[in-house]
N, C-alpha and C positions, 0 to 999 in steps of 0.2 A: 961596542958603540960607546961614545963619550956622553957627556951631559946633554949634548945637542948634536944630532946626526941627521944630515939631509940625504935623501935618497930618491929614487924614482921607481915606479912600478907600472906595469901595463894593465890597462883596463879597456878591453876592446881595441879600437884603433888608436887610442890615446895613451901617451906617456904622461903619467901624473906625478906631480912633485909631492914629497912627504917629508916630515920631520919627526924623528923619534927622540924623546927626552926621557932619561932615566938611567938605570944601572947599566954599566958597561957589559956588553955581550948578551944582554937579556932581551928576549922578544917582548913586545908590548902586550899588556892585557887590557889597556884602556884605549878606546878609539874615539876620537872627537870628530864630529860632523858639523861642517860649517853651514851657514844660512844662505839665503838667496841674495843676489846682488852682484853687479859686475865688479865691485870693489872688495867682495868677501875674500879673505885670505886666511890660510892656515895659521898664521902668526897671531891671530886675534886671541887665541886661547893659550898661547905659550906661557903666559904668567901662571895659569892654573896647572899646566903640565909641569912647570918647574917646581911649583909648590908640592904637587903630588910626588915628584921625584924625591923631595926631601922626606916624604913619608915612606919611601921605599917602593914607589910605583914606577912603572914604565908606560908611557903614553905615546900615542901617535896621532898626528894631525896630517891632513893632506888637502890639496887644492883640487876641487872638482874640475872637470874639463871646461876650458874657457875662463878659468879663474887663476889668478896668481901666476905661478911658474909652470902650470900644466898646459899641455897642448889642447887645441880645440877652440871653437868659437862659442862664446857665452850664449848668444842669442839662439843658437841651435840646440841648446840643452833642454832637457825635460825631466820631470819627476822620475819617469821610468829609467831614463839613462842614468840618473843619479843613484837610483837603487842599485843598478848593476855595478856602478863604480864603487858604491859603498861595500858591496859584497867582495869586489876585487881587493879593496883595501883590507878587508877583514882577513884575507889570505895571508897577510903579514903578521897576524897576531899569534901569540903563543897557542899552540894547538891543544894543550892539555889543561887550559885554565878557562873557565867560563868568563867571557869578557864583560867589561863595563862599557856601555855606549853612552857617550856624552854628546848630546846634540843641541844645537842652538837654532831657534826659529825653524826654518825648513829642515835643518839637520835634526831637530827633535822629531818632526814628522817622519823623516827617513829612518831614524833609530827605531821608532815604533814599528814601522812597516817591515823591517828586516828582522825584528825580534823572533818571529816564529822559526826563522832559518838559523840565526846565530845563537839563539837561546842564551841571552846574556844573563849574567848574575844580577846586574842592576841596569836600570835606565835612569839617566840623569838628564832631564829635559829643561833647557833654559828658554823661557818664552816660546814654547813650541807652537808652530802654526799647524793648521790642518787644511786639507784640500779634498774636494769631492773626487769620486772615482773616475768621473769623466775627464778629469784634468791630467791624467797620467801622461798623456802624449802631447799635451799643449807645450808649445815652444816658449822659451823665456824671451819673448819679443814684445812683451807688454800685454799679452792676451791671457795670461794665467789667471785663474779665478782668485779672488781675494781670500785670505785666510778666514775661516769661519768654522763654527761647530756643526759641520755637515753630518747628518745622521749616518750617511753611508760612506763616510771617509774610510779608506783602507787602513789608516793609522789606528782608528778606534777599533775596527774589526780585528786587527792584528793583536790587540791586547787582551782579547777575550780569554785566552788560555795562558797568558803570561804569569809565571809563578815566581819571578824574581822580585827584587826591591824596586819600587818606583818613586823617584824624587822629582817633583816638578817645581821649578823656581820661576816665578813671574815678576813682572814689573808693575807696580801699582798704577803707574802712569803710561802703561803700554799704549801707544797710539796705532799699532798695527794689528795686534792680535787681541780680540775681545776676551775678557776674563772668562766668559762662558766656555771658551775652548779649553782652557786649563782645567776647569772643573770636569769637563767631558773626558779628558784624558784620565783623570783620577777615577771617575765613575766607570770607565770602560775596562778596568783591570780588576774584576772581582776576585780573582784568584791570586793576586800579588801577595808575596810574603809580607811586605810592608808598603805603606803608601804615605807620602807626605807632600803637602802643598805649602810652599813658603813664598811669601810676598816680600819683595825688596822695594825700597823707596826710589825707584828709577823708572825710566821709560823702556821701550823695546830694546834699545841698544845696551844691554846689560853689561857687556864686556868693555864698554867705554867707561862705565861707572864703577864697577866692582873693584878693579885693581887699586883704586885710591882709598877704598873703604877697609881700613885695617881689620876691624872687628868682624865685619860681615865676610870679608875675604877669608879670614881664618875659619869662620863658621862653615862656609861653603866647602872649603878644602877638607875640613874635619869630617863633614858628612859624607863627602865622596870617598875619602880614604877609608872610612868605616864600612861603607857599603862594599868597597873593593877588598875588605879585610886587610888593609894596610895598617890600621890603627883603631883602637876603640873609639866609639862615638861619645863625645861629651854632651851633656845636656845643654840645650839652647835656651837662652832667655829672650830670644828675638823671634823665634818662629811663630808664624800666624797660621792657624788651621783653616782660615776662611779663604 
């Protein structure tokens, strides 16, 4: 594979589009999971994947059914369907390396939900949303529950025995996900090897803001690369523990 390689894979009845960025011929060990929205596309995080490739990593992004270049109808999607598609995408990962799951918004929720199955080395969650257990089969037709710190959320329950590294990155001006949700993610992983909650000066759409922020972009990439064992983590002067 070259620095950017487009491919397709099957997830149930749907043919899903994916992009791999990194070392030629290597299978990815980083899987990125996109958020909710008809306009959500895998290319949103390609800037991070390209930066991680410079650190020696290989990452994969994909479009869920109904999004981007993948088959399916967006409004017919559900959280349960996306969990299945996430696991199908994980089938393309390197089998002998514990993966790093990088999820944004709903993708953060999904990353946490599949952690007991995929046993990732690290979870990197950007502005992660959370949903109640009764929302698993709700269609994406406008009736999905709003993100919130639901005590019974499958994402929080899934982190109870997570033993990898947990990095949660939030936007101080997030208009979609309450700050309480991010704190709940941190509190739900008592056995994590390490935990960090970092606040950036942006709103929910973090990947529109971060590419232009030279220092913060480098900081985020360094943190992810360190958790993935690509490179040593340098000390941050910007991280906020609150």
